[in-house]
N, C-alpha and C positions, 0 to 999 in steps of 0.2 A: 504493500500500500504506500502510495506517495504521500509524504507529509506536507509538501508545499505545492502551491499553485504553480502551474507550468508556464504561465505567461511571463515573459522576461521584461515587460515594460514596468518601469518604476520611476519615481522622482527622488533624486538625491537631495532632499531638503536639508540644508546645512545648518538649521538652527533649532529644530524641535527635539525635545527630549520627551518621548511618549512611551507609555506602556499600555497596551490595549485594555487591560483589566481596570484601568482608571476611568473608563468611559461607560456610560449607561447602555450604549448599544451593544457592547460586548456582553454585559450581563443579560441582555435580551436574547442574545444568541445562545448563551448557556442555559437559559430557561426555556428555550425552544419557541420564543415569541417571534412574530414577524417583524422585520425591520424595514422601514420605509426608505424612500430615496434619500431623505435628509440624513438618516442614520447611516446609510451606505456611504454617503459623501464624507461624513465625520470619520467613519472607519477608514476610508481611503486616505484621508489626511493624517490620521493617527499612524498609519503604516507607511506613509509617504509613497503611495502608489498613484500612477497617473490615471488608471482606469478603476472604476468601482465595480466592474463586472466580476462576478464570483468572489467579491471581497469577503463575503461571509464565510465561504469555504476556507479562505486564507486565515481568517480570524480563528476559526475552530482549530486549524492545524497549528497555528502559532501557540494557542493555549495548550494544545495537546503536547507539543514539544516542550513548552515551558514546564509543565507538570512533570514530564518525564525526566528532564534535566535536574529539576529540584529534587525529585524522588531519588535519583541516583546519587546526588550529592548528599542527601540525608542518610542514605544507607552507608555511604563511605564514612561520614562523620560518626555514625553510630558505632562503628568498629572502635573508635577511640573514646567517644564520650560515654557510652553505656558502661564499660568497665571502670571508668573514672567517677561517674556521677550516679550510677545505678539507673533505676527507671526514669529519673529526671533527664538522663542522657538522651532519651528518645525525643522528648520535646526540644531539648537544646540542639539536637542534630537537625531536626526539621526547621527550627527557627533560624539556625545559622546558615543552612543551605539556601533558604528563601532570601535571607538578608544579603548573602553574598551574590547570588544570581541577580537580584534586583538592584545591586550596587547601593544598598541602603546604609551599610556600615554599622548597623546596630548589633550589639552582642549582649550576652547574659553573664559575662564574667564578673561584673561588679567592680566598684571602686575605681572606675575610669581606667582599668587595666587593659581593656581591649584584648588583644591576643599576645600580650607580652609574655604570658606564661607558656606560650608555645613557640617561642623564638628559636628553639632548638629542635622543633618537631616538623620535619619536611612533610610528613603525612598530612597534617592539618593545614599547613601554610600553602602547599602546592594545590591541594584540593580547593581551598578558598580562592586562591589566585586563578585557577582554571574557571571556576564558576563566575568570577568577576569579569574575566576576559570574554567569556562566551556571552554573558549578559550585555557587555559593552560593545560587542560587534554589531549588534542590530539584527532585526528579523530578516531584512533583505539579504544580508550577507549569509545568514544561515541557509536561506533558500538557495542561493547561488552555489554555496558549497555542497549542498545536498544534490543539486542537479548537475554538478560537474561531471559525474560519472556518465551522463548522457550527452551533455553539450560539449564536453572536453575543452571548455574555455570559460574564463571568468568575465563578468561584466566590468566595465570601467569603474563603477562605484566600488565593487568588491576589491579590485586591484588597489585602488587608492586607500581604502580603509585598511586592508591587510598590510600594505607597504608602510604606511605611517604609524600603524599600531606597533609593528615590529621595530621600526626605527626608534620610536619614543620609548618603548619598553627597554630596548638595549641601551639607549643613551642614558635613561634615568638610572638603570641598574649600575652602569659603569661609573656614572657621576657620583652617586651616593656611596658606592663602594670605595672610590678613591678618596673622597673628601671626609668620609666618616670612618675611614679605616682605623685610625689611631685615636679616635675620640673615645675616652674612657666611659662616657655617659651614653654611648649609642652602640656602635659596632665593635669598639675596642676590645672588650672582654671575650668576644666570640672567636671560634676557630675560623680559619679561612673559608671552608665550605659553608659554614653558617653565616659568615659575613656576606658571601655572595647570595645565599638564600634570602636573607633578610633585606639586602639591597634590592633584589628582584621583587620581593613582596611589597616593599615600600613603593617601588616604581609602579607596580600595578595599581596599588590602592590610591596613590596620590592623584591619579587621573580621573578616578570615578567614585571612590568610596572612602570612608573614613577609618577603616581598620588601621591599626599600627602595632608593630612589635618592638619598636624603639621609640624613645621619647622625642617628639617633635620639638618640644621646648628646648631640649639640650642639643639639638642639631646646630652645627655651625651656620653662620649667616649665609655663607656662600652656597650651602646646601639648600637652605630655605628659599634662596632665589630661584633655583631650578625647580624646587617643589611648586612654587607659585606658577611657573610657566606650565608645568605638567597639569596642574589643576585647571588652569585657564583654558587649555586646549580640550581636555576632557575626552569623551568617548565618541562613538559613531552615531550618526543620525538614525532615528527610529529605534534606538537602543534604550536600556535602562540607566544609562549614564548621563551626566550633565556636561557643562562646558560649552565652548563655541563649536565644538566637534572637529574631529580629525580631518574631515573632508574640507571644511572651511579653511583650516590651517594649510592643508595640502594644496588647495587651489591658489592661495596667495603665494606660497613658496614657488609653485610652478610658474605663476605670473612673473615673479621677480626674476627667476632664472631665464624665462623667455625674453624679458626685457634686456637682461645682461647679454644675451646672445643676439640681440638686435632684431628680435621678432616682435611684430605688432600683435600677434595672436598668442594666446596661452595654450601650450601643448602639454598634455599628460598622456604617456603611453601611446604616442602617435595619434591621439585624439585631440581635436580642437575644443576648447572650453568657451562657451558663449561669453560675450562681453558682459551681458546682464548678470550672469552667474558670478563672474569675477567681481563686479561692482557690489553685488549682494553680499558676497563673502567679505569684502573690504568693509562694507557698511556694518556688518555684524561685529567685526573685530573692533572697529573704531567706536561704535556705540557701547560695546561691552567695556572697553578700556575707559571710556568717559564715566560710565556708571561706577566702575570699580574705583577710579581715582577720586571721584566726588565723595563716595562713601568713605574711603580711606581718610580723606581730608577732614570730613566732619567728625569721624570717630577720633582722629588724632586731637582735634580741638576739644573734644569732650573728655577723653580718658588720658591722653598724653603718653600712651605706651610707645615703645620703640617703633619706628616706621615699618621695618620689615615684618614685624609681628602683626601690626595693624593691617598692613597690606595682605598678609597671609590670611587673616581672618575674613577680610572683605572678599577676597577671591574664593576662599573656601565656601563662603555663603553664596556668592553668585553662581558658582559651579555646582552648588548643592553637593559638595564632596563630603562634608561632615567632619573634616579634619580641623584641628585647632592647635595653635602654637602656645597661646597663653591660657586657654580655657575660657569659653564663652561666658560662664557664670561670673568671671572676674570683671567683665565689662559693665559699665553703667547701664541702667535700665533703658535710657534713651538710645544708647548704642545698640542694645539688643533688639529694640524695636526696628531700628534702621537695618540691622542685619536680616531681620525677618522679611522686611520689605524687599531687600536685595535678593533674598532667596526666591521670592515670588517673581521678581523681574527675571531672574536667571532661569526659572522654570518655564515662564511664558515665552521668553526670548525677547531681547531688546529690539530687534527689528520688527517683530510682530506687534509689540507694544507701541512702537513709534508709528507704524503704519495704521494702527487702530485710531491713534490720535489725529492723524493727518488725512483720514479717509474722506471727510467732507471737503477739505481744501483741494484734495486730489481730483474729486469729481468736478469741482467748480472751475479748476484750472486746466481740465483735460484738453480743451479745444484751443488753448493758447499756444501760439508759436513764437519762439524767442530767437533773436539773431545770435549767430555763433560768436563767441568771444574767445580771445586768446590770452593766456596767462603763462608766464615763464615759471617753470618749476625746476627743482633740483639745484 
């Protein structure tokens, strides 16, 4: 039985973080209710598909795969948690599997320890990391990976997601490993294999979820800088992760390289990227940076914490990562309210929010034609 819809058309929306189970039309599918045209369109947008045809079949298959992956993860965790916690380990295994796959970052370890007690346990850390990565790839990538045995080729979206996911994971792992290698408060006390394991685990978690095995507060500032970048980029469109998305980042990197090579068009894997998509990606990044910098400035004025830690908190909120350098409870109530608003903006997407505000003006000015102007840049 095929788990995914066979139509290869989809939209690589570069700014939505969506999980179908968050929408009413998905619950309608689960309950066997009929879904109208409006519901189908909402489902189509949730999964970033161009066509709403057979979208309900896709939703059912996505939900099926989601439950299968989470069940497998829970079984694997049970092998470790049941001997350690007894019957409670069953609940902890299910909870941790769902939390990892959904990139939520919640744990039941208590006392803000997260997974620090398992820093020397590759069984738990690698299972958690795999669930996070799978959840962060996005449903469209799952579908394409599944259909590869028939099509024998990947769609451009999948290639970009996989390429930049691997690059960011490898870069983050190496960076954390090098700069925290001798830090007595993070990787210092660990063996070399465990240093690599924990550096990899942090590289995975920093882009999409808030688990940690080493103290973020005690990391060196140079490490926190790269952490901020990884959180800001985030996961893949249509996935359970946040951030501006790896495809947005990838398009801008490709545009920069194309300009450096004297090309007017943006090329990725011998495919031309439309000008409108490049502008959309640039708009997402610029609007996101403006939001983050404004929030950071306001919180600096309220609390006066170090800049890098305040920036860390702002980007963690915007990307809905759940990581924290200083501990969110230590911030002023006003700062926490601002961070909550930042989370909502990050969840909705800065470009979607801006477009909703300018919708009326856009309709009013749609027929206007302006003369071309020239400005020197660079």
